[in-house]
C-alpha positions in Angstrom: -13.5 -11.4 -4.1 -10.4 -12.6 -5.8 -8.4 -12.5 -2.6 -11.1 -14.5 -0.9 -11.0 -17.2 -3.5 -7.2 -17.3 -3.2 -7.3 -17.6 0.6 -10.0 -20.4 0.5 -7.9 -22.2 -2.1 -4.8 -22.1 0.1 -6.7 -23.4 3.1 -8.3 -26.1 1.0 -4.9 -27.5 0.0 -3.7 -27.4 3.6 -1.5 -24.2 3.6 -3.0 -22.6 6.6 -6.3 -21.1 7.8 -8.3 -18.5 5.9 -10.5 -15.9 7.7 -13.3 -15.1 5.2 -17.0 -14.4 5.5 -19.1 -17.5 5.4 -21.1 -16.3 2.4 -17.9 -16.5 0.2 -17.1 -20.0 1.2 -20.5 -21.7 1.1 -19.6 -23.8 -2.0 -16.5 -25.3 -0.4 -18.3 -25.8 2.9 -21.2 -27.5 1.2 -18.9 -29.9 -0.7 -16.8 -30.6 2.5 -13.5 -29.5 0.9 -13.1 -26.8 3.6 -14.3 -26.9 7.2 -15.4 -24.1 9.5 -13.1 -23.3 12.4 -15.1 -23.0 15.6 -13.8 -20.5 18.2 -14.6 -20.1 21.9 -15.3 -16.3 21.3 -17.9 -14.4 19.4 -17.0 -11.8 16.8 -18.5 -8.4 17.6 -21.2 -7.0 15.3 -19.9 -5.2 12.2 -20.9 -1.6 11.3 -21.5 0.4 8.2 -20.9 4.2 8.3 -22.2 6.5 5.5 -21.3 10.1 5.2 -22.3 12.6 2.6 -21.4 16.2 1.9 -24.0 18.9 2.3 -24.7 20.6 -1.0 -23.1 17.8 -3.1 -25.6 15.5 -4.8 -24.6 11.8 -4.6 -24.3 9.9 -7.8 -27.1 7.6 -8.9 -25.0 4.6 -7.9 -24.4 6.1 -4.4 -28.1 6.8 -4.0 -28.9 3.2 -4.8 -26.4 1.9 -2.3 -27.7 4.2 0.4 -31.3 3.1 -0.4 -30.2 -0.5 -0.1 -28.5 0.1 3.3 -31.2 2.2 4.8 -34.0 -0.2 3.6 -32.2 -3.1 5.3 -31.9 -1.0 8.5 -35.3 0.7 8.4 -33.8 4.2 8.6 -34.3 7.2 6.4 -31.5 8.8 4.5 -31.0 12.5 5.1 -28.4 14.2 2.8 -25.5 15.9 4.6 -25.5 13.7 7.6 -23.7 10.5 8.7 -25.3 7.3 9.9 -24.0 4.3 11.8 -25.6 0.9 11.2 -24.8 -2.3 13.0 -25.7 -5.9 12.3 -26.3 -6.6 16.0 
């Protein structure tokens, strides 16, 4: 997050273009201090890959993260396997 703020700050004062996710720049966009750069191409969907080791119990934090990702993608988590999720 710190680098994102730094990149947006540099773009805001005219020192180039910053490539950051829109969610991290909503405040500046809403106030008009930075502007979105429209492109003539689309960015391909992003993916999340999760892998776990068979026989190794994930930490409680890892379990919560996997629950969050699987709930948003409507898939069941099965220990010891890998999954590939896309936003497209």
